[in-house]
C-alpha positions in Angstrom: -43.9 27.7 49.5 -47.7 27.9 49.4 -49.8 31.1 49.2 -50.0 32.9 52.6 -52.3 35.6 53.7 -51.4 39.2 54.3 -50.2 40.1 57.8 -51.8 43.0 59.8 -49.4 45.3 61.7 -50.1 43.4 65.0 -49.6 40.0 63.3 -46.4 41.1 61.8 -45.2 42.4 65.2 -46.0 39.0 66.7 -44.2 37.1 63.9 -41.2 39.3 64.1 -40.8 38.2 67.8 -41.4 34.5 66.9 -38.8 34.6 64.1 -36.3 36.2 66.6 -36.9 33.6 69.4 -35.8 30.0 69.3 -38.9 28.2 67.9 -41.2 26.6 68.9 -42.7 29.3 71.2 -45.5 29.2 73.8 -48.3 31.8 74.6 -46.6 32.4 78.0 -43.4 33.3 76.3 -45.1 35.7 74.1 -47.2 37.2 76.9 -44.0 37.9 78.8 -42.6 39.7 75.8 -45.8 41.7 75.0 -46.5 42.4 78.7 -46.3 46.3 78.0 -49.3 45.8 75.6 -51.5 44.3 78.4 -52.8 41.5 76.1 -54.8 38.8 77.8 -54.1 35.1 76.8 -57.3 35.1 74.8 -56.1 38.1 72.8 -52.8 36.5 72.0 -54.4 33.1 71.2 -56.8 34.8 68.7 -53.8 36.4 67.0 -51.9 33.1 66.9 -55.0 31.3 65.6 -55.3 33.9 62.7 -51.6 33.4 62.0 -52.2 29.6 61.7 -55.2 30.2 59.4 -53.2 32.5 57.2 -50.4 29.8 56.9 -47.7 31.4 58.9 -47.7 29.2 61.9 -48.3 25.6 62.9 -49.3 24.4 66.3 -48.4 21.2 68.3 -49.4 20.1 71.7 -47.1 18.6 74.2 -48.8 17.8 77.5 -51.0 20.8 78.2 -48.9 23.3 76.4 -49.3 24.5 72.8 -46.2 25.2 70.8 -46.0 27.5 67.8 -43.6 27.1 64.9 -43.2 29.5 62.0 -43.9 27.9 58.6 -41.4 30.3 56.8 -38.4 32.3 57.7 -38.5 36.1 57.8 -36.3 36.2 54.8 -38.9 34.1 52.8 -41.8 36.3 54.0 -39.9 39.5 52.9 -39.4 37.9 49.4 -43.2 37.0 49.2 -44.3 40.4 50.3 -41.8 42.2 48.1 -43.0 40.3 45.0 -46.7 41.0 46.0 -45.8 44.7 46.4 -44.1 45.0 43.1 -46.9 43.0 41.3 -49.7 45.1 42.6 -48.1 48.5 42.2 -45.3 48.3 39.6 -46.3 45.5 37.1 -43.9 43.1 38.8 -40.8 45.1 38.0 -38.3 46.5 40.5 -37.0 48.9 37.8 -40.4 50.6 37.8 -40.3 50.9 41.6 -36.8 52.4 41.6 -37.8 54.7 38.8 -40.7 56.0 40.8 -38.3 56.7 43.8 -36.0 58.5 41.5 -38.8 60.6 39.7 -40.3 61.5 43.1 -36.8 62.6 44.3 -36.9 60.0 47.1 -33.3 58.9 46.4 -30.4 61.2 47.2 -27.4 61.3 44.9 -25.6 59.4 47.6 -28.3 56.6 47.5 -28.0 56.4 43.7 -24.2 56.2 43.9 -24.4 53.4 46.5 -26.9 51.6 44.3 -24.7 51.9 41.3 -21.8 50.5 43.3 -24.0 47.7 44.6 -25.2 46.8 41.1 -21.6 46.7 39.9 -20.5 44.4 42.7 -23.5 42.0 41.7 -22.6 41.8 38.0 -21.5 38.3 37.1 -22.4 36.9 40.5 -25.3 34.7 39.6 
């Protein structure tokens, strides 16, 4: 998987819809879904163009209609973003992130118990 750009909140919102739909998708499909936002075709086309430039979508033409396909799955995007987050803020270590949550009292005792049980279930499952 090549390096991809970071998604803005709006771009992520559009990508989440595309990932949920049966790709490829069209501008008209997306305009229907985002009708409540009042976006014009040009606005959505600009967002889609940025997503292509950032490496998240490809575009193909069939007749007079552009079709947009995701380059990666939502699962793969989450992996890339998680690694980037951990690298930037926690020296690439999930342990440092979890320790920060515990030290800042962001995890309840119930959360900690659930995590312990989850880790135990993962032991030996590689």
